[in-house]
N, C-alpha and C positions, 0 to 999 in steps of 0.2 A: 591835296590828294594822299600825301605822304602821312599826314596826320589820320585822316580817315582811315588809311590802309593799317596803321598801327592799331587803331582801336579795334579794327576787324580781327587784328590778331591778339587781342587781349590786353593791350596796353591802355594806360592813361597817358594823355600827351599834355605837357605843361609848356606854355609859350612863355619864354624869358624875355627879359629886357627891362632896362631901367628907365629909358626914354623911347618912347615909340609914337608914331604919328597916327595910326588908326587901330580900331580894334580888329582882332583875328575874326575873319567872316565865317563864323560857324555857330550852329546852334547844338552842337553834339554835346551832351554832358559829360563826355569822358575826355573833352578837349577843353582844357581850363586856360583861359586867357589871363594868366597871372600877371603879365606885364601891364595889362590895361585894367584891370578890375579893382584896383585900389588896395590889394593886399600885399603887395611887395614890400620886403624889408631887406635890409643887408643880411640878417641871420638867415632868412629863409633862403636867399640865393645860394648861400654857402651849404646850408642843410640840403637843399635840393640837389645840388652839384655832388655832394656825398652819397645820396641815396638813390639816384636815377639809375635806370639800367643802362642808358648809354645817351649821348647827346648829338644833336644835330644841329650844325652850325656853319658859318661862312668864314670862320677864322677872326673874328672881331673882338674878341676880348673874354666874354664870360666862359667859353670853352676851356679856358685854361683852369677854371675851378674844378670841374669834373675830370678833365683830360690830363692836366699836369699835377694838380694837388691830390686828387684821390684816384687816378690811373683808371679812369672809367674810360669805356670805349668811345670814340668820336666819329662821326660822319661828317666831313667836310664837303660842302657843296659850293660852287661858284668861286672856288678858291683862287686867289690871286695875291701876288705874283706867283706863279708855278715855281719858281726856282727856290721859293721859301718854304716849300712843302715841309711840315715837321715829320720828317721821315723815320724817327727813332723809336716809334711805338707800333708793335704787332696790331694793337687794337685801333688803329687808325685807317679809315678807308677815305679816299678822296675823289671827287670829281671837279673840274675846273670849268671856268667860262672858256667859250670858243673864240679864237682869235681870227678874225676875218681880215683878209687884205682888201681895204675899200676898192681900190682900182679894179681888182679882178673878181670881187665877191667870193673868193676861194679861201677855205680855211687853212691855216698855217699848221704845218706839222710841228712836233716837239723840237726837231732840230731846227727848224726854220725860226721858232719863236726864239731860240737862243742865239742862232746866228744873227738875227735882226736886232738883238739888244734889248728884246722886251720881257725876257725871261725874270727880271729883277725890277720892272717899273713899278713905282709906289704913287703914280698919280695918273688920272685920266689923260691928262695933257701929254705925258710922255707916250701913251699909246697913240694919241692923235697925231703927235709929230712924227711917228713912224708909219702913219697911214693905217694904222690897226683899229677896227671896230671890234668891240667885245660883246659877246652874245650871251646871255644868262642861260642857266640850265633850265630846261622845260620840267614841268611838273612831273612828267613821266620819268625823266632822267632822274630827278630827285627821288621820287617814289623807289624807283629800281635799286638806287644804291642804299637807301634806308633799309628796304626788305633784305637786300644781301646781307647787311649788318644783322638783321633779326635772325635770319637763317643760320649765319655763322655761329652766332652766340648760341642758338638752340641746337646746333649740331646737325641741321638738317640741309645745309647748302650743298648743292649738287654741282660741282664746277663741270665745265664742258672741256673737251680735250683741247681746244684751242687756248684756254684761258693761261695755261703755264707758258706758253709762247708768247702771248701777248704781253704778259706781265714782264718776262725777261726781255722782250725788245724795248719795252718802255723804259726800264731802268738801265738798260744798256746805253741809252741815248741820253738819260738825264745825267747832268753834270755832277758827279758825286764827288769830284776831286777840288771842288772850289775852296779856296782859303779866304777867310774873312779879314778885312783890313783891321779891324779893331784889336784883334788878340792874335792874328797869325795863325789860327787853328783852322781845321777843316770845319766847313759849314756843315756838312753832312757827314755821319760816320756810317756805321752799318745800317743799310737799308732795310727797315724792318715793316714798314706801312705797305699799304696796297692801293693801286689805282682801282676804281670801279670796274669790276669785270663786265657787266652789260654794256657800260658805257665805251669801254674798249672794244668790245665786239662790233659795236654800231659805228664806231668813230675810228677805224683803223687807219684813216688818213693821218692821225696823230703820230703814229709810229712809223710811217712809211718814209 
């Protein structure tokens, strides 16, 4: 859905990946399955990261090329663990998987995620041990945050009055003062990134 929406806005979409399980299900000529069509090379991976308008990722590796190396904007979807959000860049926008309490089928708030000790879990077993089920972002949620990035980059983004309050409340709860054990330095410095505006509007339980 997000790829088709980007094409409708005038973009070409290139699906990245070195090892993928199946082809991208589209016959749109402006959506190029570079990861699956046999054209992938290490050089092209770097070149495309340098030349793209922005990247859409789940935080699993290649986004470091456009985002870290070439300072390109990045949209992160399904991001986990939420405590490791790369918050240092103004051109990053995030949405995360939902954390659902299995016994009650209720979504955890941001404060509950950290109080339950799952804000930094790195394996599915750790979530299961805490009775937490993870729910992936819907195509609509992904499309919303991708188009938010497009409109911000084009200068056409129209925020709602509630957006500032929602962002402020999210980052007030987010644990910004954590110290890493490896070098005894803060894990997060100045918070420059944003959480997806439309996602927060529709999931205000996250900041309750």
